[in-house]
C-alpha positions as CSV (number, residue, x, y, z in Angstrom):
1,M,-15.4,-6.0,14.8
2,E,-16.4,-5.6,11.2
3,E,-13.5,-4.1,10.3
4,L,-11.0,-6.7,11.9
5,R,-13.1,-9.4,10.3
6,F,-12.6,-7.7,6.6
7,I,-8.8,-7.0,7.5
8,L,-8.1,-10.4,8.3
9,K,-10.1,-11.6,5.5
10,Y,-8.6,-9.6,2.6
11,V,-5.1,-9.9,4.2
12,Y,-5.8,-13.8,3.6
13,G,-6.8,-13.1,0.4
14,L,-3.9,-11.4,-0.9
15,L,-1.6,-14.0,0.1
16,S,-3.8,-17.4,-0.9
17,H,-7.1,-16.7,-2.6
18,T,-6.4,-13.8,-4.4
19,E,-8.0,-14.5,-7.7
20,E,-11.2,-14.6,-5.2
21,V,-11.0,-12.0,-3.9
22,W,-10.5,-9.8,-7.0
23,T,-13.7,-11.6,-8.9
24,R,-15.8,-10.8,-5.6
25,L,-14.5,-7.3,-6.0
26,T,-15.9,-6.8,-9.3
27,D,-19.6,-8.0,-8.2
28,A,-21.4,-4.8,-8.3
29,E,-23.7,-6.3,-5.8
30,C,-21.0,-7.0,-3.4
31,K,-20.5,-4.5,-0.4
32,E,-17.1,-5.1,-0.6
33,G,-16.7,-3.9,-3.8
34,K,-17.4,-0.2,-2.9
35,V,-14.5,2.5,-2.9
36,D,-15.6,3.8,0.4
37,Y,-16.2,0.5,2.5
38,M,-12.7,-0.8,1.5
39,L,-11.3,2.2,2.7
40,R,-13.5,2.3,5.8
41,C,-13.2,-1.2,6.7
42,Y,-10.0,-2.5,5.3
43,Y,-7.1,0.2,4.0
44,W,-7.4,3.0,6.8
45,P,-7.5,0.6,9.8
46,L,-4.6,-1.3,8.3
47,M,-2.9,2.2,7.8
48,G,-3.7,3.1,11.3
49,A,-2.1,-0.3,12.9
50,G,0.3,0.7,10.9
51,A,1.3,4.4,11.9
52,L,0.9,3.1,15.5
53,L,3.3,-0.2,15.2
54,I,5.9,2.8,13.4
55,F,5.4,4.9,16.1
56,L,6.3,2.3,18.8
57,L,9.1,1.4,16.9
58,H,10.6,5.0,15.9
59,G,10.3,5.9,19.6
60,N,13.7,4.7,20.3
61,G,15.4,5.9,17.2
62,V,16.5,2.3,15.4
63,M,14.9,3.0,12.3
64,L,16.0,6.6,11.9
65,H,19.5,5.9,13.3
66,S,21.2,2.7,13.5
67,K,23.5,3.2,15.9
68,L,21.2,3.6,18.2
69,T,19.8,0.2,19.9
70,Y,16.7,-1.0,21.5
71,D,17.4,0.1,24.5
72,S,18.0,3.7,23.7
73,P,15.5,5.6,25.4
74,F,12.2,6.2,23.9
75,S,11.8,9.8,21.9
76,I,8.7,11.5,21.4
77,E,10.2,13.3,18.6
78,Y,11.3,10.2,17.0
79,A,8.2,8.1,17.3
80,M,5.9,11.4,15.9
81,K,8.2,11.7,12.7
82,G,8.1,8.2,11.9
83,M,4.4,7.8,12.3
84,V,3.6,11.3,10.4
85,S,5.7,9.9,7.2
86,F,4.0,6.7,7.1
87,A,0.7,7.7,7.6
88,L,1.3,10.3,4.8
89,S,3.1,8.3,2.7
90,Y,-0.1,5.8,2.5
91,A,-3.1,8.1,2.7
92,A,-1.7,10.8,-0.4
93,G,0.5,7.9,-1.8
94,P,-2.8,5.8,-3.7
95,T,-4.1,9.2,-5.1
96,F,-1.0,9.7,-6.3
97,A,0.0,6.7,-8.1
98,R,-4.0,6.6,-9.3
99,L,-2.9,9.7,-11.1
100,V,0.4,8.6,-12.6
101,I,-1.3,5.4,-13.6
102,Q,-3.9,7.6,-15.6
103,Q,-1.8,10.3,-17.2
104,A,1.1,7.5,-18.0
105,F,-1.1,4.7,-19.6
106,S,-4.6,6.7,-20.3
107,G,-2.7,9.1,-22.1
108,M,-0.3,6.4,-24.2
109,T,-3.1,4.2,-24.9
110,K,-6.5,6.0,-24.7
111,I,-7.8,3.4,-22.4
112,T,-9.6,4.9,-19.5
113,F,-11.2,3.2,-16.1
114,E,-13.9,4.4,-13.8
115,K,-12.2,6.2,-10.9
116,N,-13.7,3.7,-8.4
117,Q,-12.5,1.0,-9.7
118,M,-8.9,2.1,-10.1
119,E,-9.3,3.6,-6.5
120,I,-10.1,0.3,-5.3
121,F,-7.4,-1.4,-7.5
122,V,-4.6,1.2,-6.6
123,H,-5.5,1.1,-2.7
124,Y,-5.6,-2.9,-2.6
125,C,-2.5,-3.4,-4.4
126,M,-1.0,-0.6,-1.9
127,S,-2.0,-2.4,0.9
128,I,0.5,-5.6,0.0
129,V,3.2,-2.5,0.0
130,M,1.8,-0.9,3.5
131,L,2.4,-4.5,5.0
132,V,5.7,-5.4,3.6
133,D,6.8,-1.4,5.2
134,M,5.1,-2.9,8.3
135,L,7.3,-6.1,8.6
136,C,10.4,-4.2,7.7
137,A,9.8,-2.0,10.4
138,C,9.4,-4.9,12.8
139,L,12.7,-6.2,11.5
140,P,15.0,-3.2,10.4
141,Y,18.2,-5.2,10.0
142,F,17.1,-7.8,8.0
143,T,17.0,-5.4,4.7
144,F,16.4,-8.4,2.6
145,L,12.6,-8.9,3.5
146,S,11.9,-5.7,1.3
147,F,12.5,-7.8,-1.7
148,I,9.0,-9.6,-0.8
149,G,7.4,-6.1,-2.1
150,L,7.8,-7.4,-5.4
151,Y,4.9,-9.8,-4.4
152,V,2.7,-7.1,-5.4
153,I,3.6,-8.1,-9.2
154,Y,1.7,-11.2,-8.8
155,I,-0.8,-9.3,-7.3
156,L,-1.3,-6.5,-10.2
157,Y,-1.0,-9.5,-12.9
158,L,-4.5,-11.3,-11.1
159,G,-6.1,-8.0,-10.7
160,T,-5.4,-6.8,-14.7
161,E,-6.9,-10.1,-15.6
162,H,-9.9,-10.7,-13.1
163,Y,-10.9,-7.1,-12.0
164,L,-9.8,-5.0,-14.4
165,Q,-10.4,-7.1,-17.5
166,L,-7.8,-5.9,-19.3
167,K,-6.9,-7.7,-22.7
168,T,-4.8,-5.2,-24.5
169,A,-1.3,-3.6,-23.5
170,R,-1.6,-5.6,-20.1
171,G,2.3,-5.7,-19.8
172,Y,2.8,-1.6,-20.1
173,F,0.1,-1.3,-17.9
174,M,1.7,-3.5,-15.2
175,T,4.7,-1.8,-15.7
176,V,3.4,1.2,-15.1
177,A,1.0,0.4,-12.2
178,F,3.7,-1.2,-10.4
179,I,6.4,1.6,-10.8
180,S,3.8,3.8,-9.5
181,I,2.1,1.5,-6.7
182,Y,5.6,0.5,-5.0
183,F,7.8,3.5,-5.5
184,C,4.9,6.4,-4.8
185,P,5.1,5.8,-0.9
186,S,8.5,5.7,-0.7
187,L,9.0,9.0,-2.7
188,I,6.4,10.6,-0.6
189,Q,8.6,9.5,2.7
190,R,11.8,10.7,0.9
191,L,10.0,13.8,0.2
192,L,8.5,14.4,3.9
193,A,12.7,13.5,5.3
194,L,13.9,16.7,3.8
195,F,11.3,18.8,5.9
196,E,12.9,17.1,8.9
197,K,16.3,18.6,8.9
């Protein structure tokens, strides 16, 4: 039950009280600001719900083959491919994005961040990309909904100010962070699609 409360609170925070959430995550005494707690109570359950949703929606092949309709018979093969692709992309995506950010940003500016701090930052920002991916999976023919993912720019902006408290090279950091957080999951999904054929 704690996980459900945590998911609802932080999804709500993503959409309305983002500054408060970032500020609360900076508090060292707050258990919600710990990496393992955030992963256990927020990120992994959200990813599990997304994987289950993708399993159900991919089962009739609508997401993989547009000529099929919702009346097509359920296929375990399509369902498993979609679910595994989604789960792996959002399980490996944050680590991949964090490494890209550290190499591209820290290598150029010599500004470093703690590993735990960056993990919380990347996981929390990537959760909005995951939510948008889940929304687009529910409504596959409304492709314009993918532009909602650009909302991650606002989340990044507030996160660099209130959580990372980055003063210098903020624009460069936001560019690198946005590209890596927004595109790493889809890049992993495309790589996995190469092995499906």
